N, C-alpha and C positions, 0 to 999 in steps of 0.2 A: 478441403482440409490438407495441410502440409503433411509430409511424411513424418516429421518430428512430432507434430501435434497428434497424429494418429497412432504413434508408437506406444504411448502410455495412455491407459484409460484414465479418465478424470474421475477417480474414486478417492474417497477419504483414506488417508493414511500415508505410509512411507513408500516411496517409489525409488528403487535403486537405479541411478543413472549410470552406474558403472565406475570402476576405478576409484571407489571411495567417496563418490559424490551422491547425495541423496536429496530428494525433494519430499516435503511433507505437505500434502494437499488437503484442503477443506472445501469441498463443494458446498453450495453452488457458487462461492466466491462473492456473494453479496455482502451487505453491510456486516463487517466484523469477521467474516469467514476468510481469513488470510492464510497465506502459505508461508512456509519456512524452509530452511535447508541445512544440510550438514556436509562438511568436508572433513574427511578422515584420512590419515596416512601415517604409517610407522608408529602406531600407538598414540598419535595426537589427534585432536579434533577441534573443529571450529563450528559453532552453531550460528546460522544466519537467522536472526529474529526469534522471538518467543510469540506466544499467542495471547488471546484477549482475556483469558482468566487462568487461574491456577489449575483447574480441572483439565482444561483442554491442553495446557502446556505439559502437565504431568503425563497425560495419555501419549502425547508426542514423544516425550523423552523416554518413556518406557518402550515405545516402538523402536526408537533409535538404538537403545541399549540392547535390545534383543537381536537387532540386525548387525550391529557394529560394535565390537569390543572397545574400540577407542572412545565410544560415546559414554562409557561408564563414568568417565570423568571429563566433563567438557572443559577444555583449557581456555577457550576464548569464545565470546559471544559478540556478534556484530548486530547492533540495532540500525537497520537501514534508514529509519526515520523515527519521529517522535510519537506517532499515533499509537494508541493503546493496544490495538490489535496486533502490534508488532513488538510491544514492550511490556505489557502488563504481567507476563510470566517471568520477568527477570528475577524475581525473588527465588525461584527454584534453581537458578544457576548463578547466584551471587558470589559463589566461591571462585568463579572464573573471572578473567579480565572481561570487562564489558566495554566494547569499543564503539564509538560513534563519532560523527563529525562534531566539531565544537558547536555549530549552530543547532544541531539536533539536541545536544546535551543542554544547551541553554533553553530550548523550547520545552524539553521535558521537565525542567525545573519550575515551570509555571503551571497553570491549571490544565493545560493540554495533556500533561502527563499524570494527572490526578484522577484515579478511578472514582473518587467520591463525586467528582463533577458529573461523570456519566451515570453513576448510580442515582444522583438527584434528577438528571434529565429523564431517566427512565421512568421515574415515579411522580414527577412534579405535575404532570398533566392528566386531566380526567380522560380515561381511556374511551369514554363515549364521544369525545371530540375528535375531529380530524387529526389534530396535532398529537393528542394523546394516543390515539390508535396507531399512528405512524411510529412513534417512539417505542410503544409497547411491542409492535411487530418486529422492528429491526433489531431490538436489543433483548428480546425475550429469552434467548438461549444463554445469555452470558451473566455470570455472577460477579459483578463489579464490587459488591460489598465484601466479598471474600478475598479480594486481591490484597488488601492491606496497603503496604507501602510498595513502591517501585524503585528498586536500587538504581541509582544513577550510573551513567558511564564512568569508568575509572581511567580510561585512556581516550583522549580526544585528538583530533587532527583536523587540518584544513587542506584542501586540495586533493592529495593522493597519499596513500600509505600502503606499504606491503607487509603482509604477515606470512610467516612460514608455518606450514602444517606438515610436519615430517619433511618429505622432499618436495612438497608442492608449494608454490607461491600463490597467495591470494591477493589480488590487487583490489584495494578499496578506493573507489573513485567518487569524490564528491561531485554531484551534478546539480544539487539544489543551491539556492532556493528554486523550487518548482512546485511539486506536489505539496511539500512542506518546506521549511526554511533550510533543512540540512540533509536532503536526500543523498543516499550513497548506493552505488552499485558494488556488488562483490563478484569479481571476475576471476575464474581459475583458468589461466591461459592454456596450460598443458592438457587440460581436459575439454577445452572449448565449451565450458559451462559458465553461465552467468545467473546470479540471483539479483533481481532488480528491485526488490521492495515494491513500493507503489508507484514507481515510474512506469510500470505496466499493469494495467487491468485488462485481462483478456476476456472477451465476450461480456464485458460490463463497461459502463460509462466511467471514465476516469473522473476524478474530482480535484479541482484546483483550490487547495486551501491557501496557498501562499502566492504562487506565481513568482516571476513573470512567466507567461506561457512560452515566450521565446526560449527560455532556458530549458524547458521541458522538450521542446522541439529539437533543440541542439543535442540534448541527451539522447533522444531517439536516433538522431543522425550518428552520434558516436557509437551507439550500439550496432547500428547497421555497418559501420566501418571496421569494427573490431572482428577478430577471427573467433567467432563464437557460433556454435551449432545448437546447443540445447539451452533454453532460456526458461528459468523458473520465475514467473511473475509474482507480484505481491498478492494478486487475486486472480483466480481462473486457472484454466488448464495449462500444462507445460506447452511451450510454443517454441518458435524459431524466429528468424528475421521477418517472416511474413506477419507475425503478430506485432512486432515493433512497427512495421510500416503501417499497419492498420491504425495503431494508436497515434502515430505521427499524422496520418491523414485526417483523423478525427479532430485533433487539436488545431490543425490548419483550417479545417472546414468551419469549426465553431468560432474561431477567431475572425475569419472573414465575415461570417453571418452576423456575429455580434457587433462588429464594427459598423456594418450597414445600418443596423437598428439603432445603435448609439447615435450615429450621425443624423438619423431621421427623428430623433427625440423620443424614442420609445423608452419606457421604464424597464427595469430589470425583469419584473415578473411578466410583463407584456411581451418582452423580447423572448424570454424563455418559452412562453406558450407558442410564439409565432415561428420559431426556428424549426424547420422540418428535420426530423430525425428518422425519416423513412429508410435511409440507407443503413441505419443502425437499429432497426426495429427488433433484431434478434438479440441485442445487447440488453442486459439487465440494468435496473436502477436509473432509468432515463430522467427521473426527477432531479438528478444531480446537475442537469443543465442550468438550474437556478443558481447554484453556487458558482458554476463556471462563468455564467454571464455576469454575475456580480463581480467576480474577480477580474474579468476582462474589462468591464466598465470602469473599475477602479484604475486599471492600467491606462485606459484611454484618457481618463480625466486627470492624470498626473498624480494619482494616489488618493483621490477623494472618494469617500463612500458615496454611492449613487442610489441608495435605496433606503426606505423606511421600513421598520418592522423586523420580524424574525425570519431568517433565511430557512431555518428548519420548518417553520410553519408554512412558508411558501412552497417548499418541497412537498410537504404533506398535502397541501391543497392540490398541487399539480398532479401528484401521484393518484390521489383520490378521483380527480376529474377525468383522468385517462382510463380509469377502471370502469367508468360508467358505460 
């Protein structure tokens, strides 16, 4: 374990990173248990991401307000990407400017940003089936029906944007499409702190919703080249560049392994079963290899879908088979 990773316990709640930067962590970092961040200075504040429902987001905001006077009125919110576990709490901070990449905002305007879709997925399957049990397990703690509407971003950008928070500069760097279409890093250079959204899953398998994987690997390389010490991932414990290197290595490994099986004519599910994840046996949510292989196969084929059936059902089957 690196010195940075061991400096903060991986416990639920607010962690003071120093000099007005905070991380809000939600163990165990599995499906939906995302992290967020706060940057405060000179009475101003910027929130990085909200959480998967209103109850969780309210708890987080209350903790931030107790610790930091500037959080009493959040001036700006950055949504690092469109997934609901980073946006569904936006309603509680809709008086603030909500900032996202243009691609993220476009993605949020479709069903990916609709909590009703996840509410339906949570209840649509018989919980006695493999698929139903999987959906019930990963979403059981979240109240999607109570989310209502999700306020859209009010400020969008492409490429890079800088925001001032008191005397601090926060660099917003678009690195997607990768995990999703519009991923953004939030970097505070003077504090050597970065909030990565889901460009980093630490101690858990990343998931490639959009790709291309090459963009994600480039984003990891950018993080390694920047002057950054403390890194708050989208899921998992606080890390440093060693965590970035681990995610980069994973992406490179599964790309090479999936390519071999694609060229050998294996189907998506067969390849997902066949790829050894022994070096990542301590990482959670290994069933995501199904989504990742499907995304890579699509890349290899020039954008053509390479599977039949439901990827969530395939993940459920793989997860169940590995628990036997």
